[in-house]
PARO-697476 format. One line per field, with one value per residue (C-alpha): residue number from 0; residue in one letter; x, y, z. Coordinates in Angstrom, 1 decimal. Example, Ala and Ser with C-alpha at 12.3 -4.5 7.8 and 13.67 -1.06 7.14 Angstrom:
# residues 2
i <- 0	1;
aa <- A	S;
x <- 12.3	13.7;
y <- -4.5	-1.1;
z <- 7.8	7.1;
***
This chain:
# residues 270
i <- 0	1	2	3	4	5	6	7	8	9	10	11	12	13	14	15	16	17	18	19	20	21	22	23	24	25	26	27	28	29	30	31	32	33	34	35	36	37	38	39	40	41	42	43	44	45	46	47	48	49	50	51	52	53	54	55	56	57	58	59	60	61	62	63	64	65	66	67	68	69	70	71	72	73	74	75	76	77	78	79	80	81	82	83	84	85	86	87	88	89	90	91	92	93	94	95	96	97	98	99	100	101	102	103	104	105	106	107	108	109	110	111	112	113	114	115	116	117	118	119	120	121	122	123	124	125	126	127	128	129	130	131	132	133	134	135	136	137	138	139	140	141	142	143	144	145	146	147	148	149	150	151	152	153	154	155	156	157	158	159	160	161	162	163	164	165	166	167	168	169	170	171	172	173	174	175	176	177	178	179	180	181	182	183	184	185	186	187	188	189	190	191	192	193	194	195	196	197	198	199	200	201	202	203	204	205	206	207	208	209	210	211	212	213	214	215	216	217	218	219	220	221	222	223	224	225	226	227	228	229	230	231	232	233	234	235	236	237	238	239	240	241	242	243	244	245	246	247	248	249	250	251	252	253	254	255	256	257	258	259	260	261	262	263	264	265	266	267	268	269;
aa <- M	V	I	Y	E	T	D	Q	A	Y	M	M	T	T	Q	H	D	H	A	H	I	S	G	E	L	A	S	Q	W	E	E	S	A	F	K	N	R	R	H	K	Q	D	F	V	Y	A	A	R	E	H	D	R	G	W	I	E	L	D	A	A	P	F	W	N	D	Q	V	S	A	P	Y	T	F	I	D	F	P	L	S	P	R	F	V	F	Y	R	L	G	I	D	E	V	E	Q	V	N	S	Y	A	A	L	L	C	S	L	M	Y	K	E	L	V	G	R	T	E	H	K	D	A	Q	D	K	Q	V	A	R	A	Y	L	E	A	E	E	Q	R	R	H	R	L	K	Q	E	M	T	F	G	V	T	F	D	H	Q	V	R	T	D	V	R	R	M	L	F	C	D	E	L	S	L	F	L	C	S	R	E	P	G	T	P	T	A	D	Y	E	W	F	A	N	G	L	T	F	P	A	V	C	H	K	C	G	R	V	R	A	E	W	L	S	D	Q	A	V	G	L	S	Y	F	P	F	T	G	K	V	R	I	T	H	T	F	K	K	V	D	K	E	Q	I	R	T	T	G	L	L	Q	A	Y	R	S	S	E	W	T	H	R	T	F	T	V	E	H	I	M	E	V	E	E	H	Q	E	N	A;
x <- -135.7	-133.7	-133.5	-132.0	-132.3	-133.2	-133.3	-137.0	-137.7	-136.6	-137.3	-138.2	-138.4	-139.4	-136.9	-139.7	-140.6	-136.9	-136.8	-139.8	-137.7	-135.0	-137.7	-138.9	-135.3	-134.8	-138.0	-136.6	-133.3	-132.6	-134.3	-131.2	-129.3	-131.5	-131.7	-135.5	-138.6	-138.9	-135.3	-136.0	-139.2	-137.3	-134.6	-137.2	-139.1	-135.8	-135.0	-138.4	-138.9	-135.3	-136.1	-139.5	-138.1	-138.1	-141.8	-142.8	-139.9	-140.5	-144.2	-143.1	-139.8	-137.5	-135.7	-131.9	-131.1	-127.3	-127.5	-130.9	-132.4	-134.5	-132.7	-131.8	-130.9	-127.3	-127.3	-130.2	-129.0	-127.7	-129.5	-133.0	-131.9	-130.7	-133.9	-135.9	-133.4	-134.1	-137.8	-137.8	-135.8	-138.1	-141.1	-139.4	-138.5	-142.1	-142.9	-139.6	-136.6	-134.2	-135.2	-134.5	-131.0	-130.3	-131.5	-129.4	-126.3	-127.0	-127.2	-124.0	-122.3	-123.8	-123.0	-119.5	-119.0	-119.6	-116.8	-117.9	-115.6	-117.6	-117.1	-120.8	-121.6	-119.0	-120.5	-124.1	-123.0	-121.1	-124.1	-126.3	-123.9	-123.5	-127.3	-127.7	-124.9	-126.8	-130.0	-128.1	-126.6	-130.1	-131.6	-128.9	-129.5	-133.2	-132.6	-131.7	-128.9	-126.2	-122.5	-123.2	-125.5	-123.0	-121.9	-125.6	-126.3	-123.2	-124.2	-127.8	-126.6	-124.4	-127.3	-129.4	-126.7	-126.6	-130.4	-130.2	-127.5	-129.2	-132.4	-130.5	-128.9	-132.5	-133.8	-131.0	-130.4	-132.3	-132.8	-129.9	-127.3	-123.8	-122.5	-119.4	-121.6	-122.8	-120.9	-121.1	-121.5	-119.1	-116.9	-119.8	-122.1	-121.2	-120.7	-123.3	-121.0	-118.8	-115.8	-115.4	-112.8	-115.2	-114.7	-117.7	-120.8	-121.0	-124.3	-125.3	-128.3	-128.9	-131.7	-133.9	-136.1	-133.5	-130.5	-127.9	-125.8	-122.5	-123.5	-127.1	-128.5	-132.1	-134.4	-134.9	-135.5	-136.9	-139.6	-139.4	-141.8	-140.2	-142.7	-141.7	-142.8	-141.6	-141.7	-141.5	-138.9	-141.1	-143.9	-141.6	-140.6	-144.3	-145.8	-142.9	-141.5	-144.1	-147.1	-145.4	-144.5	-148.0	-149.7	-147.4	-148.8	-147.2	-145.2	-144.5	-141.6	-141.2	-137.8	-136.4	-133.2	-131.3	-128.0	-125.5	-123.9	-127.3	-127.8	-124.2	-124.6	-127.9	-126.3	-123.4	-125.8	-128.1;
y <- -85.9	-89.2	-89.9	-92.3	-92.4	-95.0	-94.6	-93.7	-92.3	-90.8	-92.9	-90.3	-90.9	-88.1	-87.6	-88.2	-91.6	-92.4	-91.4	-93.6	-96.6	-95.4	-95.3	-98.8	-100.1	-98.3	-99.8	-103.3	-102.6	-105.0	-103.9	-104.7	-101.8	-99.2	-98.4	-98.5	-98.5	-94.7	-94.4	-96.6	-94.7	-91.5	-93.0	-94.4	-91.1	-89.3	-91.8	-91.6	-87.8	-86.5	-85.5	-83.9	-80.5	-81.7	-82.4	-79.1	-79.0	-82.5	-81.9	-79.6	-80.8	-78.4	-78.8	-78.2	-76.5	-76.9	-80.7	-81.0	-83.2	-82.8	-81.4	-84.1	-83.8	-83.8	-80.8	-78.7	-75.2	-74.7	-71.5	-72.8	-76.3	-75.1	-73.1	-76.3	-78.3	-75.9	-76.0	-79.8	-80.0	-77.2	-79.5	-82.5	-80.5	-79.5	-83.3	-84.7	-82.8	-85.8	-86.7	-83.1	-83.3	-86.5	-84.9	-81.8	-83.9	-86.1	-83.2	-81.8	-85.0	-85.0	-81.3	-82.0	-84.7	-82.2	-80.0	-76.5	-74.8	-71.6	-68.9	-68.1	-71.8	-72.0	-68.9	-70.3	-73.7	-72.1	-70.0	-73.1	-75.1	-72.3	-71.9	-75.7	-75.7	-73.1	-75.3	-78.4	-76.4	-75.2	-78.7	-80.3	-77.7	-78.5	-82.2	-84.3	-86.6	-88.6	-89.2	-91.6	-89.3	-88.0	-91.5	-92.6	-89.6	-90.3	-94.0	-93.2	-90.8	-93.5	-95.9	-93.2	-92.8	-96.5	-96.7	-93.6	-95.1	-98.4	-96.7	-94.8	-98.1	-99.4	-96.3	-94.9	-97.7	-100.4	-103.6	-106.0	-103.3	-104.6	-102.9	-101.8	-99.6	-97.4	-94.2	-93.9	-97.4	-99.5	-99.7	-100.3	-98.5	-96.5	-98.8	-98.0	-97.8	-95.0	-97.3	-100.4	-102.6	-104.1	-101.5	-100.7	-102.8	-104.7	-104.4	-106.3	-107.3	-111.1	-110.9	-108.2	-108.5	-109.0	-107.1	-108.8	-107.2	-108.4	-106.8	-107.3	-105.3	-106.1	-108.6	-110.6	-110.2	-106.7	-106.2	-102.8	-101.1	-98.5	-95.9	-93.8	-92.4	-93.4	-90.1	-90.6	-88.4	-87.9	-86.6	-84.2	-82.8	-82.5	-81.1	-80.1	-81.7	-80.6	-81.7	-85.0	-85.7	-84.9	-87.1	-90.1	-92.9	-94.0	-97.3	-99.7	-102.2	-104.6	-105.9	-107.9	-107.0	-110.0	-111.2	-112.2	-114.8	-116.6	-116.7	-118.0	-120.7	-121.8	-122.0	-124.1	-126.5	-126.8;
z <- -44.8	-45.3	-49.0	-51.3	-55.1	-57.7	-61.5	-61.4	-57.9	-54.7	-51.6	-49.0	-45.2	-42.8	-40.0	-37.5	-39.1	-39.0	-35.3	-34.6	-35.7	-33.3	-30.5	-31.4	-31.2	-27.9	-26.5	-27.0	-25.2	-22.3	-19.2	-17.1	-18.7	-16.9	-13.2	-13.2	-15.4	-15.4	-16.6	-19.6	-20.4	-20.5	-22.8	-25.2	-25.3	-26.2	-28.9	-30.4	-30.3	-31.0	-34.6	-34.0	-34.9	-38.5	-38.7	-40.2	-42.5	-43.9	-44.5	-47.4	-48.8	-50.6	-54.0	-53.9	-57.2	-56.7	-56.9	-58.8	-56.1	-52.9	-49.8	-47.3	-43.6	-44.7	-47.0	-45.5	-44.7	-41.2	-40.1	-40.4	-39.4	-36.0	-35.4	-35.8	-33.8	-30.9	-31.5	-31.3	-28.1	-26.6	-27.3	-25.8	-22.7	-22.2	-21.7	-20.3	-19.0	-18.9	-22.5	-23.6	-22.0	-23.9	-27.2	-26.7	-26.1	-29.0	-31.3	-29.8	-30.9	-34.4	-35.0	-33.7	-36.4	-39.2	-40.5	-41.2	-43.7	-44.3	-41.7	-41.4	-40.9	-38.1	-36.5	-36.7	-35.4	-32.5	-31.5	-31.5	-29.4	-26.9	-26.5	-26.0	-23.4	-21.4	-21.7	-20.5	-17.6	-16.6	-16.9	-14.7	-12.1	-12.1	-11.7	-8.7	-9.5	-7.8	-8.5	-11.4	-13.2	-15.8	-16.7	-17.0	-19.4	-21.5	-21.8	-22.7	-25.4	-26.9	-26.9	-28.7	-31.3	-31.9	-32.4	-34.6	-36.8	-37.0	-38.1	-40.8	-41.9	-42.5	-44.1	-46.3	-48.8	-50.6	-48.5	-49.1	-49.9	-49.1	-45.9	-47.8	-50.0	-47.1	-46.8	-43.1	-41.8	-43.9	-40.7	-38.4	-36.0	-33.0	-30.0	-27.3	-24.3	-23.1	-22.3	-24.4	-26.1	-28.7	-31.5	-33.7	-34.2	-37.5	-39.3	-42.5	-44.4	-44.0	-46.6	-47.9	-44.8	-42.0	-40.6	-38.4	-35.7	-34.2	-30.9	-29.8	-26.8	-27.4	-25.7	-28.8	-32.6	-33.2	-35.8	-37.5	-40.0	-42.3	-43.5	-46.5	-49.9	-53.3	-55.3	-59.0	-60.8	-63.8	-61.7	-60.0	-63.4	-64.3	-61.1	-58.9	-55.8	-53.3	-55.3	-56.3	-52.7	-51.3	-54.0	-53.4	-51.3	-48.0	-48.4	-45.6	-45.4	-42.5	-41.3	-38.4	-36.6	-35.1	-33.7	-36.4	-34.1	-33.7	-37.5	-38.0	-35.4	-36.9	-40.4	-39.0	-37.3	-40.3;
***
């Protein structure tokens, strides 16, 4: 679950809804970046379905007694987390082997960004990574690929990470939040190319309905709908988290994602 807190409520977005935003962003990526239509379809499917392992977990959110708040995707325990990671990639693989390869590599990158201080957590993480390495080896053996295949895969994973981070930027704070207030994205988003000299991608709210990017790989302005639940804290205290979550209505916000340079040029010419 992707969650941020206000004085009165928790704003709760399921991982799968967050991933659907990633998939919508991926679907708007410039066609010229892909070798053919099938390649792009595989990429979009991977971006949209990469968090499907969380569907069952997010249907019944858990309370974290240690911090007196709902568990999020950041602090959810590792052992069950990795079980559902595998389940999600298994389900993707049943539909699309290339997408499963991308999802597995994306999670390898995300797990690698996390420092595991506890010995048991290190062991669990190592076992997960080793199992996924075996999966990737098997998938590559099953696929027919040329000399540029590995570069293509690495580039697609970076593009997925970019879409994933941009979706989190949209979901994890109130619209209009200054970029400097984001714990992870104050210095920008991961640049979606394996080799580059452009540094990270600047993202910022231009209004409470529009986000601007300093690098823009999409065909045009992208219209995004963010689906989430606003779960009242008082109701949680009265009925418990699960009942409060299930009785809360789905809320929808609509944003556009656009190029900062185009906005700045328009302002200069106004």
